[in-house]
C-alpha positions in Angstrom: 276.8 234.6 149.0 274.9 237.1 146.9 275.4 240.1 149.1 278.9 239.6 150.3 279.7 243.3 149.5 276.9 244.4 151.8 278.3 242.4 154.7 281.8 243.7 154.1 280.5 247.3 154.0 278.6 246.8 157.2 281.6 245.3 158.9 283.7 248.2 157.9 281.2 250.9 158.9 279.5 249.2 161.8 275.9 248.5 162.6 275.2 251.2 165.2 276.2 254.7 166.3 276.0 256.9 169.4 275.1 260.6 169.2 275.2 263.0 172.1 272.1 265.1 173.0 272.4 268.2 175.2 269.6 270.6 176.1 267.2 268.6 173.9 269.4 269.1 170.8 271.2 266.5 168.8 274.9 267.4 168.7 275.9 266.4 165.1 277.5 269.8 164.3 276.4 272.7 162.1 276.3 270.6 158.9 275.9 267.1 160.5 273.3 264.7 159.2 272.3 261.1 160.0 271.7 258.7 157.2 270.3 255.2 157.2 272.1 253.0 154.7 270.9 249.6 153.6 273.7 247.6 152.1 271.6 244.4 151.6 270.0 245.1 148.2 269.3 241.5 147.3 265.7 241.7 148.3 263.1 244.3 149.2 261.8 244.2 152.8 260.6 246.5 155.6 263.3 248.0 157.8 263.1 249.0 161.4 265.4 251.1 163.6 265.7 251.2 167.4 266.4 254.5 169.2 267.6 254.1 172.8 268.1 257.2 175.0 270.5 256.7 177.9 271.4 259.2 180.5 270.6 260.9 183.8 268.2 263.4 182.3 270.3 266.3 183.3 270.3 269.1 180.7 267.3 267.8 178.9 
């Protein structure tokens, strides 16, 4: 497989994350950032992300 290293990195880091939102603010800390990382570098293609917001709506 040409991109075995990409699959291993994805398995180690995971394919999704959950971040809390309170009062309309993303709670990633004072120096927190969110990065999108593409480990599959064998070919160029368009990427898409899905954002799902779950919750009761309290504190929004």
